[in-house]
PDB file of N, CA, C and O in Angstrom:
ATOM      1  N   MET A   1    -102.675 -13.916 -79.375  1.00  0.00           N
ATOM      2  CA  MET A   1    -102.430 -13.585 -80.768  1.00  0.00           C
ATOM      3  C   MET A   1    -100.929 -13.680 -81.006  1.00  0.00           C
ATOM      4  O   MET A   1    -100.125 -13.151 -80.238  1.00  0.00           O
ATOM      5  N   ASP A   2    -100.580 -14.346 -82.059  1.00  0.00           N
ATOM      6  CA  ASP A   2     -99.171 -14.492 -82.413  1.00  0.00           C
ATOM      7  C   ASP A   2     -98.766 -13.346 -83.336  1.00  0.00           C
ATOM      8  O   ASP A   2     -99.379 -13.133 -84.382  1.00  0.00           O
ATOM      9  N   LEU A   3     -97.748 -12.625 -82.946  1.00  0.00           N
ATOM     10  CA  LEU A   3     -97.254 -11.519 -83.769  1.00  0.00           C
ATOM     11  C   LEU A   3     -95.970 -11.942 -84.459  1.00  0.00           C
ATOM     12  O   LEU A   3     -95.234 -12.781 -83.940  1.00  0.00           O
ATOM     13  N   PRO A   4     -95.692 -11.368 -85.629  1.00  0.00           N
ATOM     14  CA  PRO A   4     -94.471 -11.734 -86.355  1.00  0.00           C
ATOM     15  C   PRO A   4     -93.214 -11.351 -85.580  1.00  0.00           C
ATOM     16  O   PRO A   4     -93.210 -10.405 -84.792  1.00  0.00           O
ATOM     17  N   GLU A   5     -92.160 -12.105 -85.823  1.00  0.00           N
ATOM     18  CA  GLU A   5     -90.871 -11.817 -85.206  1.00  0.00           C
ATOM     19  C   GLU A   5     -90.287 -10.542 -85.797  1.00  0.00           C
ATOM     20  O   GLU A   5     -90.671 -10.123 -86.889  1.00  0.00           O
ATOM     21  N   GLY A   6     -89.372  -9.936 -85.082  1.00  0.00           N
ATOM     22  CA  GLY A   6     -88.693  -8.746 -85.580  1.00  0.00           C
ATOM     23  C   GLY A   6     -88.307  -7.853 -84.430  1.00  0.00           C
ATOM     24  O   GLY A   6     -88.751  -8.055 -83.300  1.00  0.00           O
ATOM     25  N   PRO A   7     -87.472  -6.855 -84.713  1.00  0.00           N
ATOM     26  CA  PRO A   7     -87.010  -5.956 -83.650  1.00  0.00           C
ATOM     27  C   PRO A   7     -88.155  -5.208 -82.979  1.00  0.00           C
ATOM     28  O   PRO A   7     -88.079  -4.881 -81.794  1.00  0.00           O
ATOM     29  N   GLY A   8     -89.199  -4.941 -83.722  1.00  0.00           N
ATOM     30  CA  GLY A   8     -90.351  -4.258 -83.131  1.00  0.00           C
ATOM     31  C   GLY A   8     -91.037  -5.103 -82.082  1.00  0.00           C
ATOM     32  O   GLY A   8     -91.534  -4.581 -81.084  1.00  0.00           O
ATOM     33  N   LYS A   9     -91.069  -6.417 -82.303  1.00  0.00           N
ATOM     34  CA  LYS A   9     -91.687  -7.315 -81.330  1.00  0.00           C
ATOM     35  C   LYS A   9     -90.889  -7.321 -80.038  1.00  0.00           C
ATOM     36  O   LYS A   9     -91.460  -7.361 -78.948  1.00  0.00           O
ATOM     37  N   GLN A  10     -89.589  -7.283 -80.159  1.00  0.00           N
ATOM     38  CA  GLN A  10     -88.738  -7.242 -78.963  1.00  0.00           C
ATOM     39  C   GLN A  10     -89.001  -5.975 -78.158  1.00  0.00           C
ATOM     40  O   GLN A  10     -89.081  -6.012 -76.930  1.00  0.00           O
ATOM     41  N   ILE A  11     -89.134  -4.859 -78.857  1.00  0.00           N
ATOM     42  CA  ILE A  11     -89.414  -3.583 -78.181  1.00  0.00           C
ATOM     43  C   ILE A  11     -90.805  -3.639 -77.543  1.00  0.00           C
ATOM     44  O   ILE A  11     -90.985  -3.221 -76.399  1.00  0.00           O
ATOM     45  N   LEU A  12     -91.773  -4.149 -78.278  1.00  0.00           N
ATOM     46  CA  LEU A  12     -93.140  -4.287 -77.772  1.00  0.00           C
ATOM     47  C   LEU A  12     -93.152  -5.100 -76.478  1.00  0.00           C
ATOM     48  O   LEU A  12     -93.753  -4.692 -75.484  1.00  0.00           O
ATOM     49  N   ASN A  13     -92.489  -6.242 -76.502  1.00  0.00           N
ATOM     50  CA  ASN A  13     -92.473  -7.105 -75.322  1.00  0.00           C
ATOM     51  C   ASN A  13     -91.742  -6.463 -74.146  1.00  0.00           C
ATOM     52  O   ASN A  13     -92.116  -6.673 -72.992  1.00  0.00           O
ATOM     53  N   ARG A  14     -90.728  -5.702 -74.426  1.00  0.00           N
ATOM     54  CA  ARG A  14     -89.952  -5.074 -73.356  1.00  0.00           C
ATOM     55  C   ARG A  14     -90.629  -3.814 -72.824  1.00  0.00           C
ATOM     56  O   ARG A  14     -90.739  -3.623 -71.613  1.00  0.00           O
ATOM     57  N   ALA A  15     -91.077  -2.963 -73.732  1.00  0.00           N
ATOM     58  CA  ALA A  15     -91.518  -1.624 -73.338  1.00  0.00           C
ATOM     59  C   ALA A  15     -93.026  -1.496 -73.126  1.00  0.00           C
ATOM     60  O   ALA A  15     -93.463  -0.701 -72.294  1.00  0.00           O
ATOM     61  N   CYS A  16     -93.814  -2.255 -73.854  1.00  0.00           N
ATOM     62  CA  CYS A  16     -95.274  -2.087 -73.776  1.00  0.00           C
ATOM     63  C   CYS A  16     -95.905  -3.090 -72.819  1.00  0.00           C
ATOM     64  O   CYS A  16     -96.726  -2.737 -71.972  1.00  0.00           O
ATOM     65  N   VAL A  17     -95.501  -4.352 -72.974  1.00  0.00           N
ATOM     66  CA  VAL A  17     -96.121  -5.417 -72.200  1.00  0.00           C
ATOM     67  C   VAL A  17     -95.681  -5.375 -70.736  1.00  0.00           C
ATOM     68  O   VAL A  17     -96.244  -6.081 -69.899  1.00  0.00           O
ATOM     69  N   SER A  18     -94.686  -4.557 -70.428  1.00  0.00           N
ATOM     70  CA  SER A  18     -94.310  -4.385 -69.022  1.00  0.00           C
ATOM     71  C   SER A  18     -95.409  -3.651 -68.244  1.00  0.00           C
ATOM     72  O   SER A  18     -95.505  -3.797 -67.025  1.00  0.00           O
ATOM     73  N   CYS A  19     -96.233  -2.867 -68.938  1.00  0.00           N
ATOM     74  CA  CYS A  19     -97.334  -2.139 -68.292  1.00  0.00           C
ATOM     75  C   CYS A  19     -98.709  -2.592 -68.763  1.00  0.00           C
ATOM     76  O   CYS A  19     -99.678  -2.531 -68.007  1.00  0.00           O
ATOM     77  N   HIS A  20     -98.797  -3.044 -70.007  1.00  0.00           N
ATOM     78  CA  HIS A  20    -100.080  -3.415 -70.609  1.00  0.00           C
ATOM     79  C   HIS A  20    -100.083  -4.894 -70.954  1.00  0.00           C
ATOM     80  O   HIS A  20     -99.050  -5.453 -71.322  1.00  0.00           O
ATOM     81  N   ALA A  21    -101.237  -5.525 -70.837  1.00  0.00           N
ATOM     82  CA  ALA A  21    -101.391  -6.877 -71.373  1.00  0.00           C
ATOM     83  C   ALA A  21    -101.276  -6.780 -72.893  1.00  0.00           C
ATOM     84  O   ALA A  21    -101.674  -5.776 -73.483  1.00  0.00           O
ATOM     85  N   LEU A  22    -100.742  -7.800 -73.515  1.00  0.00           N
ATOM     86  CA  LEU A  22    -100.607  -7.788 -74.973  1.00  0.00           C
ATOM     87  C   LEU A  22    -101.954  -7.561 -75.645  1.00  0.00           C
ATOM     88  O   LEU A  22    -102.018  -6.917 -76.693  1.00  0.00           O
ATOM     89  N   THR A  23    -103.018  -8.072 -75.067  1.00  0.00           N
ATOM     90  CA  THR A  23    -104.353  -7.890 -75.649  1.00  0.00           C
ATOM     91  C   THR A  23    -104.778  -6.425 -75.662  1.00  0.00           C
ATOM     92  O   THR A  23    -105.618  -6.032 -76.473  1.00  0.00           O
ATOM     93  N   GLU A  24    -104.208  -5.615 -74.774  1.00  0.00           N
ATOM     94  CA  GLU A  24    -104.510  -4.178 -74.785  1.00  0.00           C
ATOM     95  C   GLU A  24    -103.929  -3.501 -76.015  1.00  0.00           C
ATOM     96  O   GLU A  24    -104.380  -2.423 -76.403  1.00  0.00           O
ATOM     97  N   VAL A  25    -102.942  -4.117 -76.622  1.00  0.00           N
ATOM     98  CA  VAL A  25    -102.353  -3.594 -77.851  1.00  0.00           C
ATOM     99  C   VAL A  25    -103.025  -4.239 -79.064  1.00  0.00           C
ATOM    100  O   VAL A  25    -103.437  -3.546 -79.995  1.00  0.00           O
ATOM    101  N   THR A  26    -103.133  -5.567 -79.047  1.00  0.00           N
ATOM    102  CA  THR A  26    -103.636  -6.295 -80.220  1.00  0.00           C
ATOM    103  C   THR A  26    -105.125  -6.095 -80.466  1.00  0.00           C
ATOM    104  O   THR A  26    -105.604  -6.334 -81.575  1.00  0.00           O
ATOM    105  N   LYS A  27    -105.861  -5.662 -79.453  1.00  0.00           N
ATOM    106  CA  LYS A  27    -107.299  -5.444 -79.666  1.00  0.00           C
ATOM    107  C   LYS A  27    -107.561  -4.313 -80.668  1.00  0.00           C
ATOM    108  O   LYS A  27    -108.676  -4.164 -81.169  1.00  0.00           O
ATOM    109  N   PHE A  28    -106.530  -3.524 -80.953  1.00  0.00           N
ATOM    110  CA  PHE A  28    -106.686  -2.420 -81.901  1.00  0.00           C
ATOM    111  C   PHE A  28    -106.277  -2.791 -83.325  1.00  0.00           C
ATOM    112  O   PHE A  28    -106.093  -1.907 -84.162  1.00  0.00           O
ATOM    113  N   ARG A  29    -106.132  -4.094 -83.613  1.00  0.00           N
ATOM    114  CA  ARG A  29    -105.798  -4.552 -84.963  1.00  0.00           C
ATOM    115  C   ARG A  29    -106.789  -3.962 -85.965  1.00  0.00           C
ATOM    116  O   ARG A  29    -108.005  -4.089 -85.818  1.00  0.00           O
ATOM    117  N   GLY A  30    -106.234  -3.317 -86.982  1.00  0.00           N
ATOM    118  CA  GLY A  30    -107.058  -2.772 -88.051  1.00  0.00           C
ATOM    119  C   GLY A  30    -107.650  -1.401 -87.787  1.00  0.00           C
ATOM    120  O   GLY A  30    -108.340  -0.858 -88.649  1.00  0.00           O
ATOM    121  N   PHE A  31    -107.400  -0.830 -86.623  1.00  0.00           N
ATOM    122  CA  PHE A  31    -108.004   0.461 -86.285  1.00  0.00           C
ATOM    123  C   PHE A  31    -107.130   1.663 -86.645  1.00  0.00           C
ATOM    124  O   PHE A  31    -107.651   2.704 -87.045  1.00  0.00           O
ATOM    125  N   TYR A  32    -105.810   1.532 -86.510  1.00  0.00           N
ATOM    126  CA  TYR A  32    -104.947   2.704 -86.592  1.00  0.00           C
ATOM    127  C   TYR A  32    -104.043   2.700 -87.818  1.00  0.00           C
ATOM    128  O   TYR A  32    -103.540   1.662 -88.246  1.00  0.00           O
ATOM    129  N   THR A  33    -103.856   3.884 -88.361  1.00  0.00           N
ATOM    130  CA  THR A  33    -102.912   4.115 -89.457  1.00  0.00           C
ATOM    131  C   THR A  33    -101.521   4.367 -88.854  1.00  0.00           C
ATOM    132  O   THR A  33    -101.372   4.447 -87.635  1.00  0.00           O
ATOM    133  N   HIS A  34    -100.524   4.489 -89.708  1.00  0.00           N
ATOM    134  CA  HIS A  34     -99.165   4.758 -89.236  1.00  0.00           C
ATOM    135  C   HIS A  34     -99.087   6.035 -88.388  1.00  0.00           C
ATOM    136  O   HIS A  34     -98.509   6.005 -87.301  1.00  0.00           O
ATOM    137  N   PRO A  35     -99.652   7.151 -88.855  1.00  0.00           N
ATOM    138  CA  PRO A  35     -99.574   8.365 -88.021  1.00  0.00           C
ATOM    139  C   PRO A  35    -100.273   8.196 -86.664  1.00  0.00           C
ATOM    140  O   PRO A  35     -99.823   8.754 -85.663  1.00  0.00           O
ATOM    141  N   GLN A  36    -101.358   7.436 -86.628  1.00  0.00           N
ATOM    142  CA  GLN A  36    -102.064   7.222 -85.372  1.00  0.00           C
ATOM    143  C   GLN A  36    -101.253   6.342 -84.417  1.00  0.00           C
ATOM    144  O   GLN A  36    -101.176   6.621 -83.220  1.00  0.00           O
ATOM    145  N   TRP A  37    -100.640   5.261 -84.965  1.00  0.00           N
ATOM    146  CA  TRP A  37     -99.762   4.441 -84.126  1.00  0.00           C
ATOM    147  C   TRP A  37     -98.593   5.280 -83.625  1.00  0.00           C
ATOM    148  O   TRP A  37     -98.173   5.134 -82.478  1.00  0.00           O
ATOM    149  N   ARG A  38     -98.070   6.150 -84.468  1.00  0.00           N
ATOM    150  CA  ARG A  38     -96.949   7.027 -84.074  1.00  0.00           C
ATOM    151  C   ARG A  38     -97.348   7.901 -82.896  1.00  0.00           C
ATOM    152  O   ARG A  38     -96.580   8.062 -81.948  1.00  0.00           O
ATOM    153  N   ASP A  39     -98.544   8.462 -82.956  1.00  0.00           N
ATOM    154  CA  ASP A  39     -99.030   9.301 -81.857  1.00  0.00           C
ATOM    155  C   ASP A  39     -99.150   8.506 -80.554  1.00  0.00           C
ATOM    156  O   ASP A  39     -98.790   8.998 -79.485  1.00  0.00           O
ATOM    157  N   ILE A  40     -99.654   7.284 -80.651  1.00  0.00           N
ATOM    158  CA  ILE A  40     -99.811   6.438 -79.464  1.00  0.00           C
ATOM    159  C   ILE A  40     -98.445   6.104 -78.870  1.00  0.00           C
ATOM    160  O   ILE A  40     -98.232   6.238 -77.665  1.00  0.00           O
ATOM    161  N   VAL A  41     -97.531   5.671 -79.721  1.00  0.00           N
ATOM    162  CA  VAL A  41     -96.190   5.314 -79.242  1.00  0.00           C
ATOM    163  C   VAL A  41     -95.501   6.539 -78.652  1.00  0.00           C
ATOM    164  O   VAL A  41     -94.855   6.441 -77.609  1.00  0.00           O
ATOM    165  N   GLN A  42     -95.630   7.678 -79.300  1.00  0.00           N
ATOM    166  CA  GLN A  42     -95.017   8.908 -78.781  1.00  0.00           C
ATOM    167  C   GLN A  42     -95.614   9.289 -77.426  1.00  0.00           C
ATOM    168  O   GLN A  42     -94.891   9.722 -76.529  1.00  0.00           O
ATOM    169  N   THR A  43     -96.918   9.130 -77.276  1.00  0.00           N
ATOM    170  CA  THR A  43     -97.572   9.423 -76.008  1.00  0.00           C
ATOM    171  C   THR A  43     -97.027   8.524 -74.902  1.00  0.00           C
ATOM    172  O   THR A  43     -96.752   8.987 -73.795  1.00  0.00           O
ATOM    173  N   MET A  44     -96.873   7.234 -75.208  1.00  0.00           N
ATOM    174  CA  MET A  44     -96.329   6.306 -74.211  1.00  0.00           C
ATOM    175  C   MET A  44     -94.874   6.658 -73.882  1.00  0.00           C
ATOM    176  O   MET A  44     -94.450   6.554 -72.731  1.00  0.00           O
ATOM    177  N   PHE A  45     -94.123   7.070 -74.887  1.00  0.00           N
ATOM    178  CA  PHE A  45     -92.751   7.550 -74.679  1.00  0.00           C
ATOM    179  C   PHE A  45     -92.759   8.745 -73.736  1.00  0.00           C
ATOM    180  O   PHE A  45     -91.969   8.810 -72.794  1.00  0.00           O
ATOM    181  N   ASP A  46     -93.653   9.683 -73.995  1.00  0.00           N
ATOM    182  CA  ASP A  46     -93.762  10.881 -73.160  1.00  0.00           C
ATOM    183  C   ASP A  46     -94.144  10.538 -71.721  1.00  0.00           C
ATOM    184  O   ASP A  46     -93.750  11.238 -70.788  1.00  0.00           O
ATOM    185  N   TYR A  47     -94.910   9.464 -71.541  1.00  0.00           N
ATOM    186  CA  TYR A  47     -95.299   9.010 -70.197  1.00  0.00           C
ATOM    187  C   TYR A  47     -94.202   8.198 -69.518  1.00  0.00           C
ATOM    188  O   TYR A  47     -94.353   7.794 -68.365  1.00  0.00           O
ATOM    189  N   GLY A  48     -93.098   7.955 -70.226  1.00  0.00           N
ATOM    190  CA  GLY A  48     -91.981   7.283 -69.592  1.00  0.00           C
ATOM    191  C   GLY A  48     -91.714   5.862 -70.052  1.00  0.00           C
ATOM    192  O   GLY A  48     -90.924   5.152 -69.429  1.00  0.00           O
ATOM    193  N   ALA A  49     -92.358   5.433 -71.135  1.00  0.00           N
ATOM    194  CA  ALA A  49     -92.066   4.086 -71.648  1.00  0.00           C
ATOM    195  C   ALA A  49     -90.570   3.997 -71.959  1.00  0.00           C
ATOM    196  O   ALA A  49     -89.989   4.944 -72.490  1.00  0.00           O
ATOM    197  N   PRO A  50     -89.949   2.869 -71.631  1.00  0.00           N
ATOM    198  CA  PRO A  50     -88.498   2.744 -71.794  1.00  0.00           C
ATOM    199  C   PRO A  50     -88.074   2.477 -73.236  1.00  0.00           C
ATOM    200  O   PRO A  50     -87.620   1.382 -73.569  1.00  0.00           O
ATOM    201  N   VAL A  51     -88.229   3.487 -74.080  1.00  0.00           N
ATOM    202  CA  VAL A  51     -87.800   3.412 -75.476  1.00  0.00           C
ATOM    203  C   VAL A  51     -87.051   4.690 -75.825  1.00  0.00           C
ATOM    204  O   VAL A  51     -87.285   5.744 -75.233  1.00  0.00           O
ATOM    205  N   ASN A  52     -86.148   4.583 -76.792  1.00  0.00           N
ATOM    206  CA  ASN A  52     -85.452   5.777 -77.263  1.00  0.00           C
ATOM    207  C   ASN A  52     -86.081   6.231 -78.584  1.00  0.00           C
ATOM    208  O   ASN A  52     -86.999   5.588 -79.093  1.00  0.00           O
ATOM    209  N   ASP A  53     -85.588   7.329 -79.129  1.00  0.00           N
ATOM    210  CA  ASP A  53     -86.180   7.894 -80.356  1.00  0.00           C
ATOM    211  C   ASP A  53     -86.172   6.899 -81.506  1.00  0.00           C
ATOM    212  O   ASP A  53     -87.162   6.776 -82.227  1.00  0.00           O
ATOM    213  N   LYS A  54     -85.057   6.186 -81.685  1.00  0.00           N
ATOM    214  CA  LYS A  54     -84.983   5.201 -82.776  1.00  0.00           C
ATOM    215  C   LYS A  54     -86.002   4.077 -82.561  1.00  0.00           C
ATOM    216  O   LYS A  54     -86.646   3.628 -83.509  1.00  0.00           O
ATOM    217  N   GLU A  55     -86.141   3.631 -81.326  1.00  0.00           N
ATOM    218  CA  GLU A  55     -87.089   2.551 -81.034  1.00  0.00           C
ATOM    219  C   GLU A  55     -88.530   2.990 -81.240  1.00  0.00           C
ATOM    220  O   GLU A  55     -89.379   2.170 -81.591  1.00  0.00           O
ATOM    221  N   VAL A  56     -88.819   4.268 -81.028  1.00  0.00           N
ATOM    222  CA  VAL A  56     -90.163   4.787 -81.303  1.00  0.00           C
ATOM    223  C   VAL A  56     -90.505   4.529 -82.771  1.00  0.00           C
ATOM    224  O   VAL A  56     -91.608   4.084 -83.087  1.00  0.00           O
ATOM    225  N   GLU A  57     -89.568   4.806 -83.653  1.00  0.00           N
ATOM    226  CA  GLU A  57     -89.812   4.599 -85.089  1.00  0.00           C
ATOM    227  C   GLU A  57     -89.930   3.121 -85.441  1.00  0.00           C
ATOM    228  O   GLU A  57     -90.810   2.728 -86.208  1.00  0.00           O
ATOM    229  N   VAL A  58     -89.040   2.301 -84.877  1.00  0.00           N
ATOM    230  CA  VAL A  58     -89.083   0.855 -85.145  1.00  0.00           C
ATOM    231  C   VAL A  58     -90.402   0.273 -84.655  1.00  0.00           C
ATOM    232  O   VAL A  58     -91.042  -0.500 -85.369  1.00  0.00           O
ATOM    233  N   LEU A  59     -90.811   0.636 -83.451  1.00  0.00           N
ATOM    234  CA  LEU A  59     -92.050   0.128 -82.878  1.00  0.00           C
ATOM    235  C   LEU A  59     -93.257   0.611 -83.665  1.00  0.00           C
ATOM    236  O   LEU A  59     -94.181  -0.163 -83.912  1.00  0.00           O
ATOM    237  N   THR A  60     -93.264   1.866 -84.059  1.00  0.00           N
ATOM    238  CA  THR A  60     -94.373   2.401 -84.846  1.00  0.00           C
ATOM    239  C   THR A  60     -94.522   1.630 -86.153  1.00  0.00           C
ATOM    240  O   THR A  60     -95.632   1.251 -86.526  1.00  0.00           O
ATOM    241  N   THR A  61     -93.423   1.399 -86.844  1.00  0.00           N
ATOM    242  CA  THR A  61     -93.458   0.654 -88.103  1.00  0.00           C
ATOM    243  C   THR A  61     -93.936  -0.766 -87.862  1.00  0.00           C
ATOM    244  O   THR A  61     -94.753  -1.280 -88.626  1.00  0.00           O
ATOM    245  N   TYR A  62     -93.441  -1.404 -86.817  1.00  0.00           N
ATOM    246  CA  TYR A  62     -93.830  -2.767 -86.503  1.00  0.00           C
ATOM    247  C   TYR A  62     -95.330  -2.852 -86.215  1.00  0.00           C
ATOM    248  O   TYR A  62     -96.008  -3.735 -86.740  1.00  0.00           O
ATOM    249  N   LEU A  63     -95.851  -1.950 -85.394  1.00  0.00           N
ATOM    250  CA  LEU A  63     -97.268  -1.959 -85.065  1.00  0.00           C
ATOM    251  C   LEU A  63     -98.123  -1.694 -86.303  1.00  0.00           C
ATOM    252  O   LEU A  63     -99.179  -2.304 -86.469  1.00  0.00           O
ATOM    253  N   THR A  64     -97.679  -0.798 -87.159  1.00  0.00           N
ATOM    254  CA  THR A  64     -98.420  -0.497 -88.376  1.00  0.00           C
ATOM    255  C   THR A  64     -98.449  -1.709 -89.300  1.00  0.00           C
ATOM    256  O   THR A  64     -99.500  -2.055 -89.840  1.00  0.00           O
ATOM    257  N   GLU A  65     -97.303  -2.350 -89.482  1.00  0.00           N
ATOM    258  CA  GLU A  65     -97.251  -3.511 -90.376  1.00  0.00           C
ATOM    259  C   GLU A  65     -97.974  -4.721 -89.797  1.00  0.00           C
ATOM    260  O   GLU A  65     -98.558  -5.505 -90.545  1.00  0.00           O
ATOM    261  N   SER A  66     -97.943  -4.883 -88.492  1.00  0.00           N
ATOM    262  CA  SER A  66     -98.553  -6.056 -87.859  1.00  0.00           C
ATOM    263  C   SER A  66    -100.022  -5.866 -87.521  1.00  0.00           C
ATOM    264  O   SER A  66    -100.809  -6.808 -87.613  1.00  0.00           O
ATOM    265  N   LEU A  67    -100.395  -4.654 -87.129  1.00  0.00           N
ATOM    266  CA  LEU A  67    -101.746  -4.416 -86.619  1.00  0.00           C
ATOM    267  C   LEU A  67    -102.460  -3.251 -87.289  1.00  0.00           C
ATOM    268  O   LEU A  67    -103.619  -2.975 -86.976  1.00  0.00           O
ATOM    269  N   GLY A  68    -101.793  -2.572 -88.196  1.00  0.00           N
ATOM    270  CA  GLY A  68    -102.329  -1.329 -88.741  1.00  0.00           C
ATOM    271  C   GLY A  68    -103.550  -1.492 -89.637  1.00  0.00           C
ATOM    272  O   GLY A  68    -103.851  -2.575 -90.138  1.00  0.00           O
ATOM    273  N   LYS A  69    -104.218  -0.399 -89.809  1.00  0.00           N
ATOM    274  CA  LYS A  69    -105.370  -0.317 -90.695  1.00  0.00           C
ATOM    275  C   LYS A  69    -104.937  -0.594 -92.117  1.00  0.00           C
ATOM    276  O   LYS A  69    -103.976   0.004 -92.600  1.00  0.00           O
ATOM    277  N   LYS A  70    -105.623  -1.480 -92.786  1.00  0.00           N
ATOM    278  CA  LYS A  70    -105.285  -1.835 -94.175  1.00  0.00           C
ATOM    279  C   LYS A  70    -106.096  -1.015 -95.146  1.00  0.00           C
ATOM    280  O   LYS A  70    -105.951  -1.172 -96.358  1.00  0.00           O
TER     281      LYS A  70
END
């Protein structure tokens, strides 16, 4: 699946795809709202994903805009 370019994609490729296949993220297209994506990203942050607080917000917004529930 091709995702749009942007800072969120860079974070996704660096922080998420280092542990998960991209399909493990994209398979949830249309399932989650912004607050739900925020919870997921925060949980991964809490588990040690290499992101800082600002990147949590950028990634959450990116996932919501690219894959979020419409």
